[in-house]
C-alpha positions in Angstrom: 38.7 1.0 -72.6 39.0 -2.9 -72.6 42.3 -3.2 -74.5 44.0 -1.7 -71.4 41.9 -3.6 -68.8 44.2 -6.6 -68.7 47.6 -4.6 -68.9 46.0 -2.2 -66.1 45.7 -5.1 -63.5 48.8 -6.8 -64.4 50.7 -3.3 -64.0 49.2 -2.5 -60.8 49.5 -5.8 -59.1 53.1 -6.2 -60.4 54.0 -2.8 -59.1 52.2 -3.8 -55.8 54.7 -7.1 -55.5 51.5 -9.2 -55.9 51.0 -12.5 -57.7 48.1 -13.5 -59.4 47.3 -15.9 -56.5 47.6 -13.1 -54.0 45.4 -10.6 -55.6 42.7 -13.6 -56.0 43.2 -13.9 -52.0 42.6 -10.2 -51.3 39.9 -9.6 -53.9 38.1 -12.9 -54.0 38.0 -13.1 -57.9 39.5 -16.5 -59.2 43.0 -16.8 -60.2 41.6 -18.2 -63.7 39.4 -14.9 -64.0 42.2 -12.8 -63.3 44.8 -14.8 -65.8 41.9 -14.3 -68.5 41.8 -10.6 -68.1 45.2 -10.3 -67.7 46.3 -12.0 -71.1 43.3 -10.1 -72.7 41.4 -13.7 -73.6 38.2 -12.2 -71.9 36.7 -8.4 -72.3 32.9 -8.7 -70.6 33.4 -8.7 -66.9 30.8 -8.1 -64.1 31.0 -4.8 -62.5 31.3 -6.5 -58.8 34.7 -8.2 -60.4 36.0 -4.9 -61.5 34.9 -3.2 -57.9 36.8 -6.2 -56.0 40.0 -5.8 -58.0 40.0 -2.1 -57.8 39.9 -2.3 -54.0 42.4 -4.9 -53.9 44.8 -2.9 -55.8 44.1 0.3 -53.9 42.7 2.2 -57.3 39.6 3.0 -59.0 37.6 1.2 -61.5 38.2 4.1 -63.7 42.0 3.7 -63.7 41.5 -0.1 -64.5 39.5 0.7 -67.3 41.7 3.4 -68.5 38.4 5.7 -68.6 38.3 6.1 -72.5 35.1 8.1 -73.0 32.2 5.7 -73.5 31.1 6.8 -76.8 34.6 6.1 -78.2 34.7 2.6 -77.0 33.6 0.6 -80.1 34.6 -2.5 -78.3 32.4 -2.1 -75.4 29.4 -0.8 -77.7 29.8 -4.4 -79.6 29.6 -6.1 -76.1 26.2 -4.0 -75.3 24.7 -4.7 -78.6 25.4 -8.6 -78.4 23.9 -8.7 -74.8 20.6 -6.6 -75.9 20.2 -9.0 -78.8 20.3 -11.9 -76.4 23.3 -13.5 -77.4 25.9 -14.9 -75.0 29.1 -13.3 -74.8 31.5 -15.8 -75.6 34.5 -13.6 -74.0 33.1 -13.4 -70.7 35.7 -13.6 -68.0 33.5 -15.2 -65.1 32.3 -18.5 -65.2 29.1 -19.4 -66.3 27.4 -20.1 -62.7 23.7 -18.6 -61.9 24.3 -15.8 -59.3 21.9 -15.3 -56.6 19.1 -12.8 -57.1 20.3 -10.9 -54.2 23.8 -10.2 -55.9 22.0 -9.7 -59.0 19.8 -7.0 -57.2 22.9 -5.4 -55.8 24.7 -5.6 -59.5 21.5 -4.0 -60.8 21.7 -1.0 -58.1 25.5 -0.3 -59.0 24.6 -0.1 -62.7 21.9 2.5 -62.0 24.1 4.6 -59.7 26.8 4.5 -62.6 24.0 5.8 -64.8 22.4 8.6 -62.3 26.1 9.6 -61.9 26.9 9.7 -65.7 29.7 7.2 -65.1 28.8 5.9 -68.9 32.3 4.1 -68.9 31.9 2.2 -66.1 28.4 1.4 -66.9 29.4 0.1 -70.6 32.0 -2.0 -68.5 29.6 -3.8 -66.5 26.1 -3.7 -68.2 26.5 -6.4 -70.7 27.7 -8.9 -68.2 24.9 -7.8 -66.0 22.1 -8.7 -68.9 23.9 -12.1 -69.4 23.7 -12.7 -65.3 19.9 -11.9 -65.4 18.9 -13.7 -68.4 20.5 -16.7 -66.7 18.7 -16.5 -63.8 15.6 -15.9 -65.4 15.9 -19.5 -67.2 17.0 -21.0 -64.2 14.3 -19.6 -61.8 10.8 -20.7 -61.3 7.7 -18.9 -59.9 8.1 -15.9 -57.5 12.0 -16.3 -58.2 11.5 -16.0 -61.8 9.4 -13.1 -61.8 11.9 -11.2 -59.5 14.7 -12.2 -62.1 12.7 -11.0 -65.0 12.0 -7.7 -63.0 15.9 -7.3 -63.0 16.4 -8.2 -66.6 13.8 -5.7 -67.7 15.7 -3.0 -65.4 19.0 -4.1 -67.4 17.1 -3.8 -70.8 16.0 0.0 -69.7 19.3 0.8 -68.7 20.9 -0.4 -72.0 18.2 1.7 -73.8 19.2 4.8 -71.9 22.9 4.1 -72.6 22.8 3.6 -76.1 20.5 6.5 -76.6 23.2 8.9 -74.7 25.6 7.1 -76.8 23.8 8.0 -80.0 23.4 4.5 -80.8 19.5 5.2 -81.4 18.4 1.8 -83.2 20.2 -0.2 -80.3 18.5 2.1 -77.7 15.0 1.2 -79.5 15.7 -2.5 -79.5 16.5 -2.6 -75.7 13.3 -0.7 -75.0 11.4 -3.2 -76.9 13.0 -6.0 -75.3 12.3 -4.4 -71.9 8.5 -4.0 -73.1 8.7 -7.9 -74.0 10.4 -8.9 -70.7 7.5 -6.9 -68.6 4.9 -9.2 -69.1 6.9 -11.9 -66.9 7.9 -9.5 -63.7 6.1 -9.5 -60.7 4.7 -5.8 -61.6 3.9 -6.2 -65.3 1.8 -2.8 -65.5 4.4 -0.8 -64.1 7.4 -2.4 -65.8 5.5 -2.0 -69.2 4.9 1.8 -68.4 8.7 2.3 -67.3 9.7 0.6 -70.6 7.3 2.8 -72.7 9.0 5.8 -70.9 12.1 4.8 -72.6 10.9 3.8 -75.9 9.1 7.5 -76.0 12.3 8.8 -75.1 13.9 7.1 -77.7 11.5 7.7 -80.3 12.1 11.6 -79.6 15.5 11.3 -80.3 14.9 9.5 -83.6 12.7 12.4 -84.4 9.1 10.6 -84.4 7.5 12.9 -82.6 3.9 12.4 -82.9 4.4 8.6 -82.2 6.5 9.6 -79.1 3.8 11.9 -77.8 0.8 9.0 -78.4 2.6 6.4 -76.9 3.8 8.5 -73.6 0.5 10.1 -73.0 -1.4 6.6 -73.4 0.7 5.0 -70.9 0.4 8.0 -68.2 -3.3 7.8 -68.8 -3.3 4.1 -67.8 -1.4 5.0 -64.8 -3.4 8.0 -63.6 -5.9 6.3 -61.7 -3.5 5.3 -59.2 -2.4 8.8 -59.0 -5.5 9.9 -57.1 -4.2 8.5 -53.8 -0.6 8.9 -52.6 1.2 6.9 -55.2 4.3 4.7 -54.3 7.4 6.2 -55.7 7.9 4.3 -58.7 4.2 4.6 -60.0 4.5 8.7 -59.9 8.2 8.3 -61.3 7.2 6.6 -64.3 3.9 8.7 -64.6 5.7 12.3 -64.6 8.7 10.9 -66.9 5.9 9.8 -69.4 4.5 13.4 -69.3 7.8 14.9 -69.6 8.6 12.7 -72.8 5.2 13.7 -74.3 5.8 17.3 -73.6 9.4 17.0 -75.2 7.9 15.5 -78.2 4.9 17.9 -78.5 7.4 20.6 -78.2 9.8 19.3 -81.0 6.9 18.6 -82.9 5.8 22.7 -83.3 3.1 22.4 -80.8 4.5 24.4 -77.7 1.0 25.0 -76.4 0.4 21.2 -76.1 3.8 20.8 -74.5 2.9 23.6 -71.9 -0.3 21.8 -71.0 1.5 18.4 -70.5 4.1 20.2 -68.3 1.4 21.7 -66.3 -0.3 18.3 -65.6 3.1 16.8 -64.4 3.6 20.0 -62.2 0.8 19.8 -60.4 1.3 16.3 -59.6 4.8 16.8 -58.5 3.6 19.6 -56.1 0.8 17.5 -55.1 3.5 14.8 -54.1 6.0 17.3 -52.8 8.9 15.2 -53.2 11.9 15.0 -55.6 12.4 11.1 -56.3 14.8 9.3 -58.1 14.3 5.6 -59.3 15.2 3.6 -62.1 11.6 3.6 -63.3 11.8 7.8 -63.1 13.0 10.9 -62.2 10.4 13.3 -60.9 9.4 15.9 -58.5 8.8 19.6 -57.8 12.3 20.8 -58.5 12.6 18.2 -61.7 9.4 19.5 -63.1 10.3 23.2 -62.9 13.8 22.5 -64.5 12.1 20.6 -67.4 10.1 23.7 -67.8 13.1 25.8 -68.2 14.7 23.5 -70.5 11.8 23.3 -72.7 11.4 27.1 -72.8 15.1 27.0 -74.3 14.4 24.3 -76.7 11.5 26.3 -78.2 13.7 29.4 -78.4 12.1 31.4 -75.3 15.8 32.4 -73.7 14.1 35.4 -71.5 11.4 33.0 -70.1 13.7 30.4 -69.5 16.0 32.5 -67.3 12.7 34.0 -65.7 11.3 30.6 -65.0 14.7 29.2 -63.7 14.7 32.1 -60.8 11.2 30.1 -59.6 13.2 26.6 -59.6 12.4 25.4 -56.0 15.6 24.0 -54.0 15.4 20.1 -54.0 13.0 18.2 -51.9 14.9 15.0 -52.1 17.3 13.3 -54.6 17.9 14.9 -58.0 20.5 13.0 -60.2 23.8 15.2 -60.9 23.2 14.9 -64.8 19.7 16.2 -64.5 21.3 19.2 -62.6 24.1 19.4 -65.2 21.8 19.2 -68.1 19.7 21.9 -66.7 23.1 24.2 -66.4 23.5 23.5 -70.2 20.2 24.8 -71.0 20.8 27.9 -68.8 24.0 28.3 -70.8 22.4 28.2 -74.0 19.7 30.4 -73.0 22.6 33.1 -71.6 24.5 32.2 -75.0 21.2 33.5 -76.8 21.1 36.6 -74.8 25.2 37.3 -75.2 25.7 37.2 -71.5 29.1 35.6 -71.5 30.1 35.8 -68.2 26.8 33.3 -67.3 27.5 31.3 -70.1 30.9 30.6 -68.1 29.5 30.1 -64.9 26.9 27.3 -66.2 29.3 25.4 -68.4 31.7 25.2 -65.4 28.9 24.2 -63.2 28.0 21.1 -65.6 31.6 20.2 -65.6 31.9 20.1 -62.1 28.5 18.2 -61.5 28.9 15.5 -64.0 32.3 15.7 -65.8 32.2 12.4 -68.0 28.6 13.0 -68.8 28.9 16.8 -69.5 31.8 16.0 -71.9 30.0 14.1 -74.5 26.7 16.4 -74.8 26.3 18.0 -78.0 24.5 21.0 -76.5 27.7 21.8 -74.4 30.1 21.6 -77.4 27.4 23.8 -79.3 27.4 26.6 -76.6 31.1 26.1 -75.9 31.4 26.7 -80.0 29.5 30.0 -79.3 31.5 31.0 -76.3 35.0 30.8 -78.4 33.5 32.7 -81.3 32.9 35.5 -78.6 36.7 35.0 -77.6 38.6 34.2 -80.9 41.8 34.9 -79.5 43.5 35.8 -76.0 40.9 33.6 -74.4 40.8 33.6 -70.4 42.5 30.3 -68.7 39.1 29.3 -67.7 37.4 29.4 -71.4 40.7 27.4 -72.7 39.9 24.7 -69.7 36.3 24.6 -70.7 37.3 24.2 -74.7 39.6 21.0 -73.4 36.8 19.4 -71.6 34.1 19.8 -74.0 36.3 18.9 -76.8 36.2 22.3 -78.9 39.2 23.4 -80.6 
């Protein structure tokens, strides 16, 4: 990704007849930063800088980055690892000034939007710089401003945990989750930020196979939030609560206790129905549709394809925002259930839908690749064009 960034900026700039000074004028990015990027002397860059340069050059950030899949970007992963470990980035493209908290808040919003949309390449490009910037703000701020900055840093660490986990960098994901947990006590809402960090930690533990500890952590954190669920909780609180129960249920199911998993999902579903709204926030994704999809996905994981497809028919329409990667993941689980029942036309439909919903995200999902492999066994030769296109997308032969 990054090794072509400077070349792409220079190529697009000269192709439009612009000098570095012209591009600086149109983008608001300093000539010095543009020069460093084009020379390849700097790799870490703020997402706002990429967006400004892309806008001035009439292109997308993806074009500037070259859009190498995030799981193949070793340079980006190295930058993320350094940032999580609280090391400064020696090749940071921008100057070392402390950004205003409002600007950092907007940058965190952009990062979260990239995560929700499955734009992992763009997120991997901008997240290390966001972590350095928010850490600078924490060290430079006092009183309430310091708590606000710490909240943004905790958000950045949680996003790093989520991204690293999805890139199969589970040790780094666990480290980032612990960093988020340590930072939570300095924020303006320590109890909620601690629960949100524990949500990510439980998720990472599930991916590492430590199911008992993941369930214990998630259930304990949800219980601590539970008294606040008696009234009408705020969106962040219910998002964390529901996501913790999802993680606990996933851990129980994978740990060989499906009855316990069903019990936890029933509690989550009851809370979702009571609230009545699908909510998407950085602290958690939760709601009636989300809870129903989680039940379907869990039935697939526990080897109950008939039950999964039956439950799928009862999933309600969205009552609010549901992230595209959740919708795409649900489709991949339906594809897996359909493959178990040898309903190959349905497999095609679900794999195609996942690809359309979240192209970057679905491309690197092991479940999609595994289901596609089974589909190809069904069509060993003379494959329809649609099958061939899906094989290309999911990386199967």
